[in-house]
PDBQT receptor file of N, H, CA, C and O in Angstrom, charges set to zero:
ATOM      1  N   ARG A   1      76.403-150.450 144.107  1.00  0.00    +0.000 N 
ATOM      2  CA  ARG A   1      76.497-149.007 144.143  1.00  0.00    +0.000 C 
ATOM      3  C   ARG A   1      75.184-148.425 144.638  1.00  0.00    +0.000 C 
ATOM      4  O   ARG A   1      74.117-148.720 144.099  1.00  0.00    +0.000 OA
ATOM      5  N   ARG A   2      75.271-147.619 145.639  1.00  0.00    +0.000 N 
ATOM      6  H   ARG A   2      76.138-147.379 146.076  1.00  0.00    +0.000 HD
ATOM      7  CA  ARG A   2      74.078-146.988 146.202  1.00  0.00    +0.000 C 
ATOM      8  C   ARG A   2      73.721-145.755 145.376  1.00  0.00    +0.000 C 
ATOM      9  O   ARG A   2      74.603-144.976 145.015  1.00  0.00    +0.000 OA
ATOM     10  N   SER A   3      72.458-145.576 145.080  1.00  0.00    +0.000 N 
ATOM     11  H   SER A   3      71.741-146.209 145.373  1.00  0.00    +0.000 HD
ATOM     12  CA  SER A   3      72.037-144.402 144.320  1.00  0.00    +0.000 C 
ATOM     13  C   SER A   3      71.114-143.541 145.156  1.00  0.00    +0.000 C 
ATOM     14  O   SER A   3      70.434-144.022 146.062  1.00  0.00    +0.000 OA
ATOM     15  N   SER A   4      71.104-142.257 144.834  1.00  0.00    +0.000 N 
ATOM     16  H   SER A   4      71.656-141.866 144.097  1.00  0.00    +0.000 HD
ATOM     17  CA  SER A   4      70.245-141.344 145.558  1.00  0.00    +0.000 C 
ATOM     18  C   SER A   4      70.005-140.102 144.719  1.00  0.00    +0.000 C 
ATOM     19  O   SER A   4      70.940-139.537 144.152  1.00  0.00    +0.000 OA
ATOM     20  N   PHE A   5      68.724-139.670 144.641  1.00  0.00    +0.000 N 
ATOM     21  H   PHE A   5      67.965-140.129 145.101  1.00  0.00    +0.000 HD
ATOM     22  CA  PHE A   5      68.413-138.439 143.926  1.00  0.00    +0.000 C 
ATOM     23  C   PHE A   5      68.988-137.231 144.660  1.00  0.00    +0.000 C 
ATOM     24  O   PHE A   5      69.134-136.167 144.058  1.00  0.00    +0.000 OA
ATOM     25  N   ASN A   6      69.319-137.369 145.947  1.00  0.00    +0.000 N 
ATOM     26  H   ASN A   6      69.200-138.233 146.436  1.00  0.00    +0.000 HD
ATOM     27  CA  ASN A   6      69.846-136.258 146.734  1.00  0.00    +0.000 C 
ATOM     28  C   ASN A   6      71.346-136.079 146.585  1.00  0.00    +0.000 C 
ATOM     29  O   ASN A   6      71.878-135.068 147.045  1.00  0.00    +0.000 OA
ATOM     30  N   ASN A   7      72.038-136.995 145.974  1.00  0.00    +0.000 N 
ATOM     31  H   ASN A   7      71.605-137.816 145.600  1.00  0.00    +0.000 HD
ATOM     32  CA  ASN A   7      73.480-136.931 145.805  1.00  0.00    +0.000 C 
ATOM     33  C   ASN A   7      73.795-136.127 144.545  1.00  0.00    +0.000 C 
ATOM     34  O   ASN A   7      73.451-136.552 143.443  1.00  0.00    +0.000 OA
ATOM     35  N   ALA A   8      74.441-134.978 144.694  1.00  0.00    +0.000 N 
ATOM     36  H   ALA A   8      74.720-134.633 145.590  1.00  0.00    +0.000 HD
ATOM     37  CA  ALA A   8      74.715-134.084 143.560  1.00  0.00    +0.000 C 
ATOM     38  C   ALA A   8      75.603-134.733 142.510  1.00  0.00    +0.000 C 
ATOM     39  O   ALA A   8      75.507-134.388 141.332  1.00  0.00    +0.000 OA
ATOM     40  N   SER A   9      76.461-135.660 142.905  1.00  0.00    +0.000 N 
ATOM     41  H   SER A   9      76.539-135.940 143.861  1.00  0.00    +0.000 HD
ATOM     42  CA  SER A   9      77.345-136.297 141.927  1.00  0.00    +0.000 C 
ATOM     43  C   SER A   9      76.681-137.475 141.221  1.00  0.00    +0.000 C 
ATOM     44  O   SER A   9      77.237-138.014 140.264  1.00  0.00    +0.000 OA
ATOM     45  N   CYS A  10      75.525-137.871 141.672  1.00  0.00    +0.000 N 
ATOM     46  H   CYS A  10      75.073-137.434 142.449  1.00  0.00    +0.000 HD
ATOM     47  CA  CYS A  10      74.802-138.992 141.079  1.00  0.00    +0.000 C 
ATOM     48  C   CYS A  10      73.455-138.481 140.580  1.00  0.00    +0.000 C 
ATOM     49  O   CYS A  10      72.517-138.313 141.359  1.00  0.00    +0.000 OA
ATOM     50  N   ARG A  11      73.371-138.235 139.269  1.00  0.00    +0.000 N 
ATOM     51  H   ARG A  11      74.133-138.371 138.636  1.00  0.00    +0.000 HD
ATOM     52  CA  ARG A  11      72.159-137.642 138.696  1.00  0.00    +0.000 C 
ATOM     53  C   ARG A  11      71.452-138.654 137.803  1.00  0.00    +0.000 C 
ATOM     54  O   ARG A  11      72.097-139.348 137.017  1.00  0.00    +0.000 OA
ATOM     55  N   PRO A  12      70.125-138.742 137.919  1.00  0.00    +0.000 N 
ATOM     56  CA  PRO A  12      69.383-139.732 137.124  1.00  0.00    +0.000 C 
ATOM     57  C   PRO A  12      69.375-139.390 135.636  1.00  0.00    +0.000 C 
ATOM     58  O   PRO A  12      69.511-138.230 135.248  1.00  0.00    +0.000 OA
ATOM     59  N   LEU A  13      69.214-140.415 134.822  1.00  0.00    +0.000 N 
ATOM     60  H   LEU A  13      69.104-141.357 135.137  1.00  0.00    +0.000 HD
ATOM     61  CA  LEU A  13      69.012-140.218 133.392  1.00  0.00    +0.000 C 
ATOM     62  C   LEU A  13      67.583-139.740 133.176  1.00  0.00    +0.000 C 
ATOM     63  O   LEU A  13      66.694-140.053 133.968  1.00  0.00    +0.000 OA
ATOM     64  N   ILE A  14      67.362-138.989 132.115  1.00  0.00    +0.000 N 
ATOM     65  H   ILE A  14      68.083-138.735 131.472  1.00  0.00    +0.000 HD
ATOM     66  CA  ILE A  14      66.028-138.477 131.814  1.00  0.00    +0.000 C 
ATOM     67  C   ILE A  14      65.626-138.935 130.419  1.00  0.00    +0.000 C 
ATOM     68  O   ILE A  14      66.379-138.786 129.458  1.00  0.00    +0.000 OA
ATOM     69  N   TYR A  15      64.417-139.497 130.328  1.00  0.00    +0.000 N 
ATOM     70  H   TYR A  15      63.804-139.617 131.109  1.00  0.00    +0.000 HD
ATOM     71  CA  TYR A  15      63.863-139.933 129.045  1.00  0.00    +0.000 C 
ATOM     72  C   TYR A  15      62.565-139.170 128.785  1.00  0.00    +0.000 C 
ATOM     73  O   TYR A  15      61.761-138.968 129.695  1.00  0.00    +0.000 OA
ATOM     74  N   LEU A  16      62.372-138.754 127.548  1.00  0.00    +0.000 N 
ATOM     75  H   LEU A  16      63.025-138.918 126.809  1.00  0.00    +0.000 HD
ATOM     76  CA  LEU A  16      61.134-138.115 127.127  1.00  0.00    +0.000 C 
ATOM     77  C   LEU A  16      60.477-139.019 126.104  1.00  0.00    +0.000 C 
ATOM     78  O   LEU A  16      61.014-139.228 125.016  1.00  0.00    +0.000 OA
ATOM     79  N   ASP A  17      59.322-139.555 126.446  1.00  0.00    +0.000 N 
ATOM     80  H   ASP A  17      58.885-139.386 127.330  1.00  0.00    +0.000 HD
ATOM     81  CA  ASP A  17      58.608-140.490 125.572  1.00  0.00    +0.000 C 
ATOM     82  C   ASP A  17      59.522-141.615 125.072  1.00  0.00    +0.000 C 
ATOM     83  O   ASP A  17      59.464-142.010 123.908  1.00  0.00    +0.000 OA
ATOM     84  N   GLY A  18      60.366-142.119 125.978  1.00  0.00    +0.000 N 
ATOM     85  H   GLY A  18      60.413-141.798 126.924  1.00  0.00    +0.000 HD
ATOM     86  CA  GLY A  18      61.240-143.243 125.680  1.00  0.00    +0.000 C 
ATOM     87  C   GLY A  18      62.562-142.883 125.024  1.00  0.00    +0.000 C 
ATOM     88  O   GLY A  18      63.359-143.775 124.731  1.00  0.00    +0.000 OA
ATOM     89  N   ILE A  19      62.820-141.598 124.783  1.00  0.00    +0.000 N 
ATOM     90  H   ILE A  19      62.173-140.874 125.020  1.00  0.00    +0.000 HD
ATOM     91  CA  ILE A  19      64.057-141.158 124.128  1.00  0.00    +0.000 C 
ATOM     92  C   ILE A  19      64.948-140.471 125.159  1.00  0.00    +0.000 C 
ATOM     93  O   ILE A  19      64.493-139.565 125.856  1.00  0.00    +0.000 OA
ATOM     94  N   PRO A  20      66.220-140.890 125.268  1.00  0.00    +0.000 N 
ATOM     95  CA  PRO A  20      67.106-140.264 126.245  1.00  0.00    +0.000 C 
ATOM     96  C   PRO A  20      67.334-138.787 125.919  1.00  0.00    +0.000 C 
ATOM     97  O   PRO A  20      67.482-138.411 124.756  1.00  0.00    +0.000 OA
ATOM     98  N   MET A  21      67.360-137.971 126.951  1.00  0.00    +0.000 N 
ATOM     99  H   MET A  21      67.240-138.277 127.896  1.00  0.00    +0.000 HD
ATOM    100  CA  MET A  21      67.546-136.524 126.800  1.00  0.00    +0.000 C 
ATOM    101  C   MET A  21      68.795-136.075 127.538  1.00  0.00    +0.000 C 
ATOM    102  O   MET A  21      69.173-136.666 128.550  1.00  0.00    +0.000 OA
ATOM    103  N   GLU A  22      69.433-135.031 127.033  1.00  0.00    +0.000 N 
ATOM    104  H   GLU A  22      69.126-134.550 126.212  1.00  0.00    +0.000 HD
ATOM    105  CA  GLU A  22      70.533-134.404 127.759  1.00  0.00    +0.000 C 
ATOM    106  C   GLU A  22      69.947-133.567 128.881  1.00  0.00    +0.000 C 
ATOM    107  O   GLU A  22      68.861-133.003 128.749  1.00  0.00    +0.000 OA
ATOM    108  N   ARG A  23      70.663-133.495 129.965  1.00  0.00    +0.000 N 
ATOM    109  H   ARG A  23      71.545-133.954 130.072  1.00  0.00    +0.000 HD
ATOM    110  CA  ARG A  23      70.185-132.691 131.092  1.00  0.00    +0.000 C 
ATOM    111  C   ARG A  23      70.071-131.224 130.668  1.00  0.00    +0.000 C 
ATOM    112  O   ARG A  23      70.940-130.706 129.967  1.00  0.00    +0.000 OA
ATOM    113  N   GLY A  24      69.023-130.579 131.085  1.00  0.00    +0.000 N 
ATOM    114  H   GLY A  24      68.317-131.000 131.654  1.00  0.00    +0.000 HD
ATOM    115  CA  GLY A  24      68.804-129.180 130.762  1.00  0.00    +0.000 C 
ATOM    116  C   GLY A  24      68.025-128.949 129.484  1.00  0.00    +0.000 C 
ATOM    117  O   GLY A  24      67.456-127.873 129.299  1.00  0.00    +0.000 OA
ATOM    118  N   VAL A  25      67.984-129.930 128.599  1.00  0.00    +0.000 N 
ATOM    119  H   VAL A  25      68.446-130.804 128.749  1.00  0.00    +0.000 HD
ATOM    120  CA  VAL A  25      67.286-129.790 127.319  1.00  0.00    +0.000 C 
ATOM    121  C   VAL A  25      65.780-129.922 127.493  1.00  0.00    +0.000 C 
ATOM    122  O   VAL A  25      65.014-129.283 126.772  1.00  0.00    +0.000 OA
ATOM    123  N   ILE A  26      65.359-130.731 128.427  1.00  0.00    +0.000 N 
ATOM    124  H   ILE A  26      65.982-131.250 129.012  1.00  0.00    +0.000 HD
ATOM    125  CA  ILE A  26      63.939-131.044 128.592  1.00  0.00    +0.000 C 
ATOM    126  C   ILE A  26      63.102-129.785 128.828  1.00  0.00    +0.000 C 
ATOM    127  O   ILE A  26      61.962-129.712 128.370  1.00  0.00    +0.000 OA
ATOM    128  N   ASP A  27      63.650-128.800 129.531  1.00  0.00    +0.000 N 
ATOM    129  H   ASP A  27      64.576-128.860 129.902  1.00  0.00    +0.000 HD
ATOM    130  CA  ASP A  27      62.914-127.565 129.801  1.00  0.00    +0.000 C 
ATOM    131  C   ASP A  27      62.570-126.806 128.520  1.00  0.00    +0.000 C 
ATOM    132  O   ASP A  27      61.551-126.118 128.452  1.00  0.00    +0.000 OA
ATOM    133  N   ARG A  28      63.413-126.934 127.520  1.00  0.00    +0.000 N 
ATOM    134  H   ARG A  28      64.241-127.493 127.575  1.00  0.00    +0.000 HD
ATOM    135  CA  ARG A  28      63.181-126.238 126.258  1.00  0.00    +0.000 C 
ATOM    136  C   ARG A  28      62.295-127.027 125.302  1.00  0.00    +0.000 C 
ATOM    137  O   ARG A  28      61.772-126.461 124.343  1.00  0.00    +0.000 OA
ATOM    138  N   LEU A  29      62.117-128.322 125.544  1.00  0.00    +0.000 N 
ATOM    139  H   LEU A  29      62.542-128.783 126.324  1.00  0.00    +0.000 HD
ATOM    140  CA  LEU A  29      61.378-129.178 124.625  1.00  0.00    +0.000 C 
ATOM    141  C   LEU A  29      59.912-129.388 124.978  1.00  0.00    +0.000 C 
ATOM    142  O   LEU A  29      59.081-129.584 124.091  1.00  0.00    +0.000 OA
ATOM    143  N   VAL A  30      59.591-129.348 126.259  1.00  0.00    +0.000 N 
ATOM    144  H   VAL A  30      60.266-129.189 126.979  1.00  0.00    +0.000 HD
ATOM    145  CA  VAL A  30      58.240-129.711 126.680  1.00  0.00    +0.000 C 
ATOM    146  C   VAL A  30      57.675-128.678 127.647  1.00  0.00    +0.000 C 
ATOM    147  O   VAL A  30      58.281-128.363 128.671  1.00  0.00    +0.000 OA
ATOM    148  N   HIS A  31      56.520-128.168 127.305  1.00  0.00    +0.000 N 
ATOM    149  H   HIS A  31      56.028-128.424 126.473  1.00  0.00    +0.000 HD
ATOM    150  CA  HIS A  31      55.804-127.280 128.219  1.00  0.00    +0.000 C 
ATOM    151  C   HIS A  31      55.127-128.160 129.275  1.00  0.00    +0.000 C 
ATOM    152  O   HIS A  31      54.588-129.216 128.945  1.00  0.00    +0.000 OA
ATOM    153  N   PRO A  32      55.152-127.739 130.519  1.00  0.00    +0.000 N 
ATOM    154  CA  PRO A  32      54.558-128.566 131.585  1.00  0.00    +0.000 C 
ATOM    155  C   PRO A  32      53.107-128.986 131.328  1.00  0.00    +0.000 C 
ATOM    156  O   PRO A  32      52.692-130.048 131.793  1.00  0.00    +0.000 OA
ATOM    157  N   SER A  33      52.342-128.197 130.616  1.00  0.00    +0.000 N 
ATOM    158  H   SER A  33      52.679-127.335 130.238  1.00  0.00    +0.000 HD
ATOM    159  CA  SER A  33      50.946-128.552 130.353  1.00  0.00    +0.000 C 
ATOM    160  C   SER A  33      50.814-129.760 129.436  1.00  0.00    +0.000 C 
ATOM    161  O   SER A  33      49.737-130.352 129.352  1.00  0.00    +0.000 OA
ATOM    162  N   LEU A  34      51.890-130.138 128.746  1.00  0.00    +0.000 N 
ATOM    163  H   LEU A  34      52.764-129.658 128.814  1.00  0.00    +0.000 HD
ATOM    164  CA  LEU A  34      51.859-131.294 127.842  1.00  0.00    +0.000 C 
ATOM    165  C   LEU A  34      52.292-132.594 128.503  1.00  0.00    +0.000 C 
ATOM    166  O   LEU A  34      52.217-133.659 127.891  1.00  0.00    +0.000 OA
ATOM    167  N   VAL A  35      52.749-132.512 129.763  1.00  0.00    +0.000 N 
ATOM    168  H   VAL A  35      52.809-131.647 130.261  1.00  0.00    +0.000 HD
ATOM    169  CA  VAL A  35      53.209-133.711 130.472  1.00  0.00    +0.000 C 
ATOM    170  C   VAL A  35      52.010-134.506 130.959  1.00  0.00    +0.000 C 
ATOM    171  O   VAL A  35      51.164-133.992 131.691  1.00  0.00    +0.000 OA
ATOM    172  N   GLU A  36      51.948-135.755 130.549  1.00  0.00    +0.000 N 
ATOM    173  H   GLU A  36      52.636-136.172 129.955  1.00  0.00    +0.000 HD
ATOM    174  CA  GLU A  36      50.869-136.666 130.958  1.00  0.00    +0.000 C 
ATOM    175  C   GLU A  36      51.231-137.428 132.228  1.00  0.00    +0.000 C 
ATOM    176  O   GLU A  36      50.394-137.614 133.111  1.00  0.00    +0.000 OA
ATOM    177  N   ALA A  37      52.496-137.870 132.311  1.00  0.00    +0.000 N 
ATOM    178  H   ALA A  37      53.175-137.719 131.593  1.00  0.00    +0.000 HD
ATOM    179  CA  ALA A  37      52.915-138.674 133.463  1.00  0.00    +0.000 C 
ATOM    180  C   ALA A  37      54.425-138.581 133.646  1.00  0.00    +0.000 C 
ATOM    181  O   ALA A  37      55.172-138.313 132.704  1.00  0.00    +0.000 OA
ATOM    182  N   VAL A  38      54.852-138.812 134.886  1.00  0.00    +0.000 N 
ATOM    183  H   VAL A  38      54.245-139.030 135.651  1.00  0.00    +0.000 HD
ATOM    184  CA  VAL A  38      56.271-138.860 135.226  1.00  0.00    +0.000 C 
ATOM    185  C   VAL A  38      56.484-140.086 136.100  1.00  0.00    +0.000 C 
ATOM    186  O   VAL A  38      55.752-140.315 137.062  1.00  0.00    +0.000 OA
ATOM    187  N   GLU A  39      57.497-140.871 135.751  1.00  0.00    +0.000 N 
ATOM    188  H   GLU A  39      58.093-140.685 134.969  1.00  0.00    +0.000 HD
ATOM    189  CA  GLU A  39      57.878-142.030 136.566  1.00  0.00    +0.000 C 
ATOM    190  C   GLU A  39      59.306-141.794 137.039  1.00  0.00    +0.000 C 
ATOM    191  O   GLU A  39      60.161-141.399 136.246  1.00  0.00    +0.000 OA
ATOM    192  N   ALA A  40      59.574-142.029 138.311  1.00  0.00    +0.000 N 
ATOM    193  H   ALA A  40      58.879-142.350 138.955  1.00  0.00    +0.000 HD
ATOM    194  CA  ALA A  40      60.913-141.860 138.859  1.00  0.00    +0.000 C 
ATOM    195  C   ALA A  40      61.361-143.167 139.504  1.00  0.00    +0.000 C 
ATOM    196  O   ALA A  40      60.665-143.732 140.348  1.00  0.00    +0.000 OA
ATOM    197  N   TYR A  41      62.527-143.632 139.094  1.00  0.00    +0.000 N 
ATOM    198  H   TYR A  41      63.092-143.173 138.408  1.00  0.00    +0.000 HD
ATOM    199  CA  TYR A  41      63.105-144.870 139.623  1.00  0.00    +0.000 C 
ATOM    200  C   TYR A  41      64.457-144.528 140.232  1.00  0.00    +0.000 C 
ATOM    201  O   TYR A  41      65.319-143.969 139.554  1.00  0.00    +0.000 OA
ATOM    202  N   SER A  42      64.646-144.856 141.491  1.00  0.00    +0.000 N 
ATOM    203  H   SER A  42      63.946-145.311 142.041  1.00  0.00    +0.000 HD
ATOM    204  CA  SER A  42      65.869-144.464 142.190  1.00  0.00    +0.000 C 
ATOM    205  C   SER A  42      67.039-145.411 141.996  1.00  0.00    +0.000 C 
ATOM    206  O   SER A  42      68.164-145.079 142.370  1.00  0.00    +0.000 OA
ATOM    207  N   GLY A  43      66.804-146.573 141.424  1.00  0.00    +0.000 N 
ATOM    208  H   GLY A  43      65.890-146.843 141.120  1.00  0.00    +0.000 HD
ATOM    209  CA  GLY A  43      67.903-147.504 141.219  1.00  0.00    +0.000 C 
ATOM    210  C   GLY A  43      67.599-148.557 140.177  1.00  0.00    +0.000 C 
ATOM    211  O   GLY A  43      66.462-148.694 139.725  1.00  0.00    +0.000 OA
ATOM    212  N   ILE A  44      68.610-149.289 139.805  1.00  0.00    +0.000 N 
ATOM    213  H   ILE A  44      69.534-149.178 140.172  1.00  0.00    +0.000 HD
ATOM    214  CA  ILE A  44      68.508-150.282 138.740  1.00  0.00    +0.000 C 
ATOM    215  C   ILE A  44      67.493-151.381 139.053  1.00  0.00    +0.000 C 
ATOM    216  O   ILE A  44      66.800-151.855 138.153  1.00  0.00    +0.000 OA
ATOM    217  N   SER A  45      67.402-151.785 140.304  1.00  0.00    +0.000 N 
ATOM    218  H   SER A  45      67.965-151.400 141.035  1.00  0.00    +0.000 HD
ATOM    219  CA  SER A  45      66.530-152.912 140.647  1.00  0.00    +0.000 C 
ATOM    220  C   SER A  45      65.053-152.618 140.385  1.00  0.00    +0.000 C 
ATOM    221  O   SER A  45      64.260-153.551 140.248  1.00  0.00    +0.000 OA
ATOM    222  N   GLN A  46      64.673-151.362 140.315  1.00  0.00    +0.000 N 
ATOM    223  H   GLN A  46      65.317-150.605 140.426  1.00  0.00    +0.000 HD
ATOM    224  CA  GLN A  46      63.276-150.992 140.115  1.00  0.00    +0.000 C 
ATOM    225  C   GLN A  46      62.937-150.682 138.654  1.00  0.00    +0.000 C 
ATOM    226  O   GLN A  46      61.762-150.606 138.293  1.00  0.00    +0.000 OA
ATOM    227  N   LEU A  47      63.937-150.506 137.833  1.00  0.00    +0.000 N 
ATOM    228  H   LEU A  47      64.891-150.568 138.125  1.00  0.00    +0.000 HD
ATOM    229  CA  LEU A  47      63.728-150.049 136.455  1.00  0.00    +0.000 C 
ATOM    230  C   LEU A  47      63.105-151.084 135.535  1.00  0.00    +0.000 C 
ATOM    231  O   LEU A  47      63.387-152.276 135.662  1.00  0.00    +0.000 OA
ATOM    232  N   PRO A  48      62.257-150.640 134.605  1.00  0.00    +0.000 N 
ATOM    233  CA  PRO A  48      61.862-151.530 133.515  1.00  0.00    +0.000 C 
ATOM    234  C   PRO A  48      63.128-151.895 132.725  1.00  0.00    +0.000 C 
ATOM    235  O   PRO A  48      64.014-151.055 132.564  1.00  0.00    +0.000 OA
ATOM    236  N   ALA A  49      63.220-153.104 132.245  1.00  0.00    +0.000 N 
ATOM    237  H   ALA A  49      62.501-153.786 132.376  1.00  0.00    +0.000 HD
ATOM    238  CA  ALA A  49      64.441-153.626 131.609  1.00  0.00    +0.000 C 
ATOM    239  C   ALA A  49      64.974-152.745 130.492  1.00  0.00    +0.000 C 
ATOM    240  O   ALA A  49      66.190-152.607 130.357  1.00  0.00    +0.000 OA
ATOM    241  N   GLN A  50      64.105-152.144 129.689  1.00  0.00    +0.000 N 
ATOM    242  H   GLN A  50      63.118-152.257 129.799  1.00  0.00    +0.000 HD
ATOM    243  CA  GLN A  50      64.578-151.366 128.547  1.00  0.00    +0.000 C 
ATOM    244  C   GLN A  50      65.315-150.086 128.953  1.00  0.00    +0.000 C 
ATOM    245  O   GLN A  50      65.973-149.466 128.119  1.00  0.00    +0.000 OA
ATOM    246  N   TYR A  51      65.213-149.687 130.222  1.00  0.00    +0.000 N 
ATOM    247  H   TYR A  51      64.679-150.191 130.900  1.00  0.00    +0.000 HD
ATOM    248  CA  TYR A  51      65.890-148.474 130.688  1.00  0.00    +0.000 C 
ATOM    249  C   TYR A  51      67.078-148.771 131.595  1.00  0.00    +0.000 C 
ATOM    250  O   TYR A  51      67.736-147.841 132.061  1.00  0.00    +0.000 OA
ATOM    251  N   SER A  52      67.367-150.031 131.853  1.00  0.00    +0.000 N 
ATOM    252  H   SER A  52      66.832-150.786 131.474  1.00  0.00    +0.000 HD
ATOM    253  CA  SER A  52      68.501-150.366 132.710  1.00  0.00    +0.000 C 
ATOM    254  C   SER A  52      69.763-150.472 131.866  1.00  0.00    +0.000 C 
ATOM    255  O   SER A  52      69.730-150.945 130.730  1.00  0.00    +0.000 OA
ATOM    256  N   GLY A  53      70.842-150.038 132.424  1.00  0.00    +0.000 N 
ATOM    257  H   GLY A  53      70.868-149.653 133.347  1.00  0.00    +0.000 HD
ATOM    258  CA  GLY A  53      72.121-150.075 131.736  1.00  0.00    +0.000 C 
ATOM    259  C   GLY A  53      73.200-149.506 132.633  1.00  0.00    +0.000 C 
ATOM    260  O   GLY A  53      72.940-149.159 133.785  1.00  0.00    +0.000 OA
ATOM    261  N   ALA A  54      74.401-149.409 132.110  1.00  0.00    +0.000 N 
ATOM    262  H   ALA A  54      74.613-149.691 131.174  1.00  0.00    +0.000 HD
ATOM    263  CA  ALA A  54      75.545-148.962 132.899  1.00  0.00    +0.000 C 
ATOM    264  C   ALA A  54      75.364-147.560 133.468  1.00  0.00    +0.000 C 
ATOM    265  O   ALA A  54      75.859-147.276 134.559  1.00  0.00    +0.000 OA
ATOM    266  N   GLU A  55      74.676-146.687 132.763  1.00  0.00    +0.000 N 
ATOM    267  H   GLU A  55      74.274-146.918 131.877  1.00  0.00    +0.000 HD
ATOM    268  CA  GLU A  55      74.534-145.306 133.202  1.00  0.00    +0.000 C 
ATOM    269  C   GLU A  55      73.275-145.054 134.035  1.00  0.00    +0.000 C 
ATOM    270  O   GLU A  55      73.024-143.918 134.439  1.00  0.00    +0.000 OA
ATOM    271  N   SER A  56      72.493-146.081 134.292  1.00  0.00    +0.000 N 
ATOM    272  H   SER A  56      72.697-147.003 133.963  1.00  0.00    +0.000 HD
ATOM    273  CA  SER A  56      71.239-145.894 135.020  1.00  0.00    +0.000 C 
ATOM    274  C   SER A  56      71.360-146.167 136.515  1.00  0.00    +0.000 C 
ATOM    275  O   SER A  56      70.343-146.234 137.204  1.00  0.00    +0.000 OA
ATOM    276  N   GLY A  57      72.551-146.322 137.024  1.00  0.00    +0.000 N 
ATOM    277  H   GLY A  57      73.378-146.267 136.464  1.00  0.00    +0.000 HD
ATOM    278  CA  GLY A  57      72.762-146.621 138.436  1.00  0.00    +0.000 C 
ATOM    279  C   GLY A  57      72.307-145.523 139.381  1.00  0.00    +0.000 C 
ATOM    280  O   GLY A  57      72.064-145.776 140.561  1.00  0.00    +0.000 OA
ATOM    281  N   CYS A  58      72.190-144.305 138.869  1.00  0.00    +0.000 N 
ATOM    282  H   CYS A  58      72.387-144.099 137.910  1.00  0.00    +0.000 HD
ATOM    283  CA  CYS A  58      71.727-143.183 139.689  1.00  0.00    +0.000 C 
ATOM    284  C   CYS A  58      70.237-142.957 139.532  1.00  0.00    +0.000 C 
ATOM    285  O   CYS A  58      69.699-141.969 140.032  1.00  0.00    +0.000 OA
ATOM    286  N   GLY A  59      69.575-143.854 138.850  1.00  0.00    +0.000 N 
ATOM    287  H   GLY A  59      70.012-144.657 138.443  1.00  0.00    +0.000 HD
ATOM    288  CA  GLY A  59      68.142-143.747 138.669  1.00  0.00    +0.000 C 
ATOM    289  C   GLY A  59      67.763-143.229 137.300  1.00  0.00    +0.000 C 
ATOM    290  O   GLY A  59      68.617-142.828 136.510  1.00  0.00    +0.000 OA
ATOM    291  N   VAL A  60      66.475-143.243 137.032  1.00  0.00    +0.000 N 
ATOM    292  H   VAL A  60      65.781-143.569 137.673  1.00  0.00    +0.000 HD
ATOM    293  CA  VAL A  60      65.937-142.815 135.745  1.00  0.00    +0.000 C 
ATOM    294  C   VAL A  60      64.627-142.083 135.994  1.00  0.00    +0.000 C 
ATOM    295  O   VAL A  60      63.823-142.486 136.835  1.00  0.00    +0.000 OA
ATOM    296  N   VAL A  61      64.427-141.005 135.252  1.00  0.00    +0.000 N 
ATOM    297  H   VAL A  61      65.080-140.678 134.569  1.00  0.00    +0.000 HD
ATOM    298  CA  VAL A  61      63.155-140.290 135.270  1.00  0.00    +0.000 C 
ATOM    299  C   VAL A  61      62.558-140.418 133.872  1.00  0.00    +0.000 C 
ATOM    300  O   VAL A  61      63.190-140.039 132.886  1.00  0.00    +0.000 OA
ATOM    301  N   LEU A  62      61.339-140.954 133.788  1.00  0.00    +0.000 N 
ATOM    302  H   LEU A  62      60.825-141.262 134.589  1.00  0.00    +0.000 HD
ATOM    303  CA  LEU A  62      60.644-141.102 132.523  1.00  0.00    +0.000 C 
ATOM    304  C   LEU A  62      59.532-140.068 132.470  1.00  0.00    +0.000 C 
ATOM    305  O   LEU A  62      58.692-140.001 133.367  1.00  0.00    +0.000 OA
ATOM    306  N   ILE A  63      59.532-139.263 131.413  1.00  0.00    +0.000 N 
ATOM    307  H   ILE A  63      60.215-139.317 130.685  1.00  0.00    +0.000 HD
ATOM    308  CA  ILE A  63      58.509-138.235 131.238  1.00  0.00    +0.000 C 
ATOM    309  C   ILE A  63      57.709-138.591 129.997  1.00  0.00    +0.000 C 
ATOM    310  O   ILE A  63      58.268-138.785 128.918  1.00  0.00    +0.000 OA
ATOM    311  N   TRP A  64      56.395-138.675 130.163  1.00  0.00    +0.000 N 
ATOM    312  H   TRP A  64      55.941-138.518 131.040  1.00  0.00    +0.000 HD
ATOM    313  CA  TRP A  64      55.501-139.033 129.062  1.00  0.00    +0.000 C 
ATOM    314  C   TRP A  64      54.606-137.838 128.747  1.00  0.00    +0.000 C 
ATOM    315  O   TRP A  64      54.030-137.229 129.648  1.00  0.00    +0.000 OA
ATOM    316  N   THR A  65      54.495-137.508 127.456  1.00  0.00    +0.000 N 
ATOM    317  H   THR A  65      54.963-138.003 126.724  1.00  0.00    +0.000 HD
ATOM    318  CA  THR A  65      53.664-136.380 127.052  1.00  0.00    +0.000 C 
ATOM    319  C   THR A  65      52.349-136.870 126.479  1.00  0.00    +0.000 C 
ATOM    320  O   THR A  65      52.198-138.033 126.105  1.00  0.00    +0.000 OA
ATOM    321  N   ARG A  66      51.405-135.947 126.423  1.00  0.00    +0.000 N 
ATOM    322  H   ARG A  66      51.528-135.003 126.727  1.00  0.00    +0.000 HD
ATOM    323  CA  ARG A  66      50.098-136.244 125.794  1.00  0.00    +0.000 C 
ATOM    324  C   ARG A  66      50.313-136.407 124.309  1.00  0.00    +0.000 C 
ATOM    325  O   ARG A  66      51.127-135.704 123.710  1.00  0.00    +0.000 OA
ATOM    326  N   ARG A  67      49.602-137.311 123.729  1.00  0.00    +0.000 N 
ATOM    327  H   ARG A  67      48.942-137.883 124.216  1.00  0.00    +0.000 HD
ATOM    328  CA  ARG A  67      49.707-137.543 122.277  1.00  0.00    +0.000 C 
ATOM    329  C   ARG A  67      48.719-136.706 121.535  1.00  0.00    +0.000 C 
ATOM    330  O   ARG A  67      48.659-136.765 120.307  1.00  0.00    +0.000 OA
TER     331      ARG A  67
């Protein structure tokens, strides 16, 4: 299965500090000034093993906040 961030029907999963988030919730949970790093993976072959799964075929975005 081909994945692409540009495909509207194929949307990446979003994790905040390793916890899966519902789409749209992240804006209410984290102020941009608290974001330390963002990792974007466009497909399963690039993902760290702990984030790969059936729903990660469209990619994964990992957001890490300052502690």
